[in-house]
N, C-alpha and C positions, 0 to 999 in steps of 0.2 A: 495160522497161517502163515505161510513161508514168506520169506521178502519177495516183493514182486520187481522186478526190473524189466526194462523194454527195450527195444533192438532199438540200435543208435541211429539217431535221428527221429525217432519214431515217441520219445519222450513229452510224458504229458507237460503240459505248462502248470507250473506253479499257483495258478491263480485257478485251474483246474479242480474238479471233484469226479476221481471217477468211480463209478457203480456201475451202472451197466456196462463200457466199456473197460470194463476193470483187466480186463484179460485178452481185450485188443490190441495186439504189436507188442507181447509179451512172448520175453524169450526164455525157450524152453517150454513153450505154450503149444499145447495142440487141442483140434477137436474132438477127441477121445471119449469118450462115457468115462473110461479109465482117470483120464487124467483130473476132468470134471468130477467125481467123487471124491479122488484123493485129493479135494481139497472143501471140501462141505458140500457139494452138490448133492440135493434131492434131499436134505436134511429140513429144509423148508415144506418139501413135500409132505415127510413123514409127521412134520408140526401140524401141517394142514389138515391131516389124517384123523388128527384127536381130535380135532373143532368139528363145531356144527359149522354147516354152509354156512349161515346166518352171520356166526361169529364171524366168517373169512372175510365175507362181504362188509363186515361192519370195521373190522379191522383196515381196509378198503377206502371205507369211507371215510372212518377215523384221520385215516393217512393224508385224507386234501390231495388227492391224484387226480388229474389232471388227462385227457386225452392227448398223447404226443404225435399222431395222426395229421393230426389241421385245424380242428375245431376248437381245441380245448377244454370238452366238456367233463365235467367231472363222471371219475372212471364208475364210482361205486354206486352214483346215481344212477345211470344207465343200469346199473346191473338187475336193479331197484324197480326198473319198468316192467320185466318178465309179469305177467297177470298173475294176480295171487289165486291159488288154486287150480294154475294151470295143469290138464291132465294130457295133452302133448308134447311127445319129443323135445326136448331144448338143443340146440345147437351154438358151438363157438366159432367162428371164423378168425382166424388171425390174418389181416392186411398185411400183406407182403407183397403188394404193387408198385410202392414206393415209385409213384409216376410223377409227381411232382418234380419240376427242375428247377435246379439247385437244389436239392434234398439227395444224399449218398450216406445215409447212417446205416440203416436196415442193416444191407446186404453183406456189411461189416460184423453184424452180428451173427446170421447166418452161416457166413461163410466159418468165421472164427471162434463162435460161442455157443451152438445150436443149441446144446443141452440147457443154458440157462433161458430159452424163450422154452425151449418144451415143458420145461418144469414149471415153468409161470402159466403156461399154458394149460397144464394139468390143476395145479389149483385154484385156476377161474374155472375150469370146467366143473371142479366139486363146487366149487360156488354156488355157482348157476346151476345145478344142476344136470349138468351136458355129460350124455354119453358117445357124444361124436360129434369131432372137433376137424377143421380144416385147414390147413395155411395154403392159403391163396398166392401163389408166385406168379412174376409177371415173365415173360416167355424170356424177356434177357437175360432172365437168372439163372443159366442152362446148370453152372456148377452148383450155387446154391441149392436147386432143387434136390440135387443127386448128396447134399453133403446131409441136410436135412430129411430125406429118405432113410442115409445110412443111422443119423442119428436116431431117429424113430425105432428103427429096428434094434440098435444096441437098446435104449431102453425097455421094449418090447421083452427082450429077452432077459432082460435083470431085474423084470417086475414092477420098473416104474411107470409102467404103460399096457394097459390091452386089461386080461380076465382079473381082477382081485390085486389092485395093483395096493404094492406094500403089505400083502394079509388082508386086505380090509374087504369089505363088502363093495367098493367102490371100483365101477369098471368103465375103460373109457378107449377108444379107438381113435387115433389119428390117421388123415389122409393131406397127401400133397395134391393140390391143383393147380396147374400150370395156366396162366393166363392165357392173352395171345396180344399185348404188349399195347392195349388201348386204355388211354390214359383215363375215361372214363369208367374201367372199373374199378378204379381209387374210392370213388363214389360206393357207398358201402350197399345200396340198393340195387346196382349198377352191379356191384360185386355178385350179389345175389343171385342178379338174373343172368349173369355169366356161369355162374356154377351150378345153376340148373340145366343150361344147354340153352338159352336162347341169347336173343341180340342183348345185349347189356343197357339197356334202356331203363335209366332210373325211374322209381316209382315215385309216385306220390305221395305226400305227408300230412298230413292224417289224409289215409286211415294208416297207409303200408309203414308204420312205423317197425322196423325189425326186431325190438324187444317185444313185437306182439302181433306180427305177421312177418316174421321175414321167410328163411328159407324153407322151402315147402308149404307155406302160409301156417308157421311153425315157430315161438318166441326162437329170438336168434340174435345171441350178442356179437358185435361184431368190433372189435379193438386192433390197432396198429400194434406191430413187432416191440415197438418199445414200451409200449405200455405195458401188456404183458410182460415182460421181461420185469419192469420195475414192481409187480405182483409178487415175488420171488423172493425180492429184497423187503417189502410190507412184512410178509409174514415172516420172517426171519428177524426183523429189527424190531416190528411193531409197528402200528401206524400211527401210534402218537411221536415214538423216536423220528420214524421216519419226516412227521411234521413238523420235525424241530432243523429239518433241511429245505432252506430256499426261505421264501419270506412269507408272511402271511397273504393266504389264497395264492398262493403259486409256490406248493411246496413240492420239495424232491429236489433232483437233478434231470437237466432235459440235453441232447447233443443235439449242438450247432453245426451247421456244414456250413463253411464257409469258403466261399468262391470268388473268382473276377481278380479283381487289381489291388491285390493286395502282396509283401512280402513272402508271406506264410499262409497260403490256404491250407485247408484241411478240416477235419471233423474236432470239436469241443466239447468236453462234457464239463456241466459249469451247475452252480448250483442257482436254479430258477429265482431271479431278483438280485442277486446279489454281485452281478456284475457289471456293469455301464456297459453301452457301446463306445463309451472311446473307449475304454479297457480293452474289450474284445478287439478293435480294430488295431488300436497302437501299442501296448502293451501284448496281448497274445498274439497278434498276428503279425506284428512286424510295423505296420504304418503304410503307407501310399510305397510305389514302387520310387524310384528314385526320380526327383525333379518332377512328379508331379502332387497332386494335392486332391483328397475324397469328395467326389463332388454330389452323388447319391446313394442310398442303400433301398435293396430292396429284401427286407429284414422275413420275410415265413415263407418265402419258393415266389417263384414266379408271378401267384396268384394275388402276391397282395400287394396292396398299394404302396408307390414308391417314397421314398425319406427324401430332404432334401437334405444335406449337411451344413448347411445356412442356416436351417431354421430356427426359431424358438416355439416351445411348445409349453401351454398354461393348464398343468393337468396336479391331480392326486397321485401323490407321489412318497411314500408309497399308497397306495390305496386305502381310502379311506380317512387319508391324513387331509389338511387343508390347502387347498389348489397355490402351485406356486409356478415360476416359468424357468423352465430347463431350457438349456443349451442342448441341440442334437446330443452331441458326445456324453449327455449326463441323463440320456434314456435308459431307464435299466430295463435289463433283460427281459420282464417278464409277459405274461399275457396282458393281462388289464392294461398295464403304462402303454403297452404299443398300442392296445386299440381306442386308448385315450389319445394318442397322438394320430390319431388316424388310419393306422395300419392293420398287420396281426403281426404275431409270433407265429402263426401257420405252423408248419413243416418243421421250423426252426435251420431251412437254406436262405442262409443269410448272402444275397449277390451285391456284389462290392462293386461303384463303378468310380473311375477319376476324372478328371479334367479332360482328358486325351476321346471319351464317350462320345459320341454324335446318339443324341436320345432317342431322335428320330431311328436310326438304326436299330437302337437297343429296344424301340418301340414294335418296332416293323418286326423286328424276330420273335417275339413274344407273340403277338401276332399270329404271324405266319402258324406260329405253334397250333395255338387253338382253335384256328379254323380247320387244321388240319384233323383234330381230336374231336373235334363237336361230335357226339352220337347220330346229332341230325331229328331228334323228336320234338324237340320245341321248334315251333317257326322263329322268333327271337332271337335265337342261338343262331341255330342253323343257316338263315341267311346275314343276319347279322353279323357275325362272327369272322364270316368269308367278305363282308362289304369294309367294315373293320381293317383287313387284312390288304384288301384291294386298296385304299386310301390311302394307306401306309409307304403301297409299294410303288406308289407316286409322289408321294413324299421322299423318299430316299433316292430317286431320280432325278428330284429337283421341278419335278411336273405340277406339284398342288398348289391351289390357292389356297389363301387363308379364311375363303368360305367352306374349303374338306374339312378345315380343322374343326367349324363350327358343324358341321355336320358329322364328323366323326365321334365329337362328343356327345350330339344327339342321338345317334345312337347305340353310342355305349349306352346313357342312361334309360333307354326305351330297352334294352336285352335288363338291365340291372333291376332284380327282384321280379322276374318275369318268364321264370322259366318252372322246371320241375324240380332240376337238384341245383346246387350249386356252383354249376359247371357256367351261369349264366354272369353269375359276380365275377367268377373266376377269370372269363375273357373280357368281360367291362371295367373292372377295377385297375390292372393296370394301364388301359386308355383313359381311364379319370382321373386317376393320380397324373400320370406324363403330361395331361394335356395341364391340368391346373398349376404342376408345379414349373415347366418350361413350357408353360404359350411360348414366352417369347424366343425364346431358340426353335422350336419348330417352326412358328412363321418366317422368320429370318429363313430360313430354306426354300419356303415357298416360293412361287413364281412372283416376279416382280411389276409384272404388269397387271394385277388384278386390281379391280375396284374396291371401294369401301364396301361393307358388307351392311344390308339392310334389314332390318329386322322390326316386323310388326311389332306391336306392344305387348298382343298375346304370346305369339312367341317369345319374347323378352320374360314375361313373366310367368311362362311355364321352367322354362331355363333353368331362373331364380328358384323358384319353387324347387326343383328337382335338386339341384346341388345344396340347399338348405335342409331339406328334408334327409339328405345321406350325410349332412356333417355332423360328425361327433362331440358331443353337446363338451362345454370345457376347451377345443384347441383353436388357439391363436392363429396358429396355421392355416391358411385353405386348403380344404381337401378337396 
């Protein structure tokens, strides 16, 4: 492998470990097949085709790879959900919708290294028995769609795609499908409905788990761009060697997209769990802006619950160890610890806010987005997201009362867990987290002439039950 150098000002931080982003912002790099093959491209595909499909799946299971699109579900386990003895066609779908606010990683892969994605997808198709795959790209990525289309043609012409791939009996075709820019199409069953030409109403699970009843009611595997790229590297180095990267139950690398009030926002690829929140914000991102201090962080895209920088957490870190109290700066950036702290690693979109930010404005901005993006299928989400937006509209205008905050919180809890897909949680969790962490600040922005709130005992008991039922075990901070 030649020595890798990067464009000035785009060099990786010394705490990064570039795997998926190895070729991003490289000097002398381009997205052509010729360049990709010259540095070992498609060798992992050729290696996988000398294996049995089940052996490829087993390598992915042994790697411990978890989905990078948001849920963090084990990829190999997901592949294993295809019904045994299935006689129907199997499909693979690459989710390149990337619609979670605060996330901007997948677009760089398809713009600068599309063959890495294609290689990972062909290997995945071989493993799950798919002869047809779709790359679902959001409408706002027109250039990305053109680049991928060109890369597909190059790969097909070279024998890495199409009939008798690499001279074997395995054949597979890829198609690019352009979405219309709807957030809900990032949800796998909504995406499938869109791909079928229908309104993207998510399907209820069970029974419509895609691995059993997906595209055209056939077994379908839906994976994120970054996830599929990791498959290529797992086959290259072996599942066990890949599992040595990162930490237990949180293996490999992942790409974090840091935006907001830091000196060096951008994308950073790290070993999962090997870096803390403090190291990311202060060492990698250069700390807060001059004269400011960090106030809060949304760690996994806009749908994740907000974390307050002054909180401490009683968690098992690393997972499986005895519980201990850690500060916000000491939180390891892995899936399990983030969940134990009351939020989620999600899509890797780290949104940073300093002490200049009004939390009412932040919440209203998020609420406005989700009210606009609700597909409208479920009543709690369709009505509730708009109600929450209207309440925070009043809040930022100084027209809300303290009682409005209780109404806002009540609406959020009545959406949470009561919708067909996870959009209900996506729009309610920001409200739940923000009110819990910054209630005093929000109350301070309400109208001053409001009277005290009177709740009857049943209302208070219900509110307490809903909060306790959703609080993660072991967290010392209120969620």
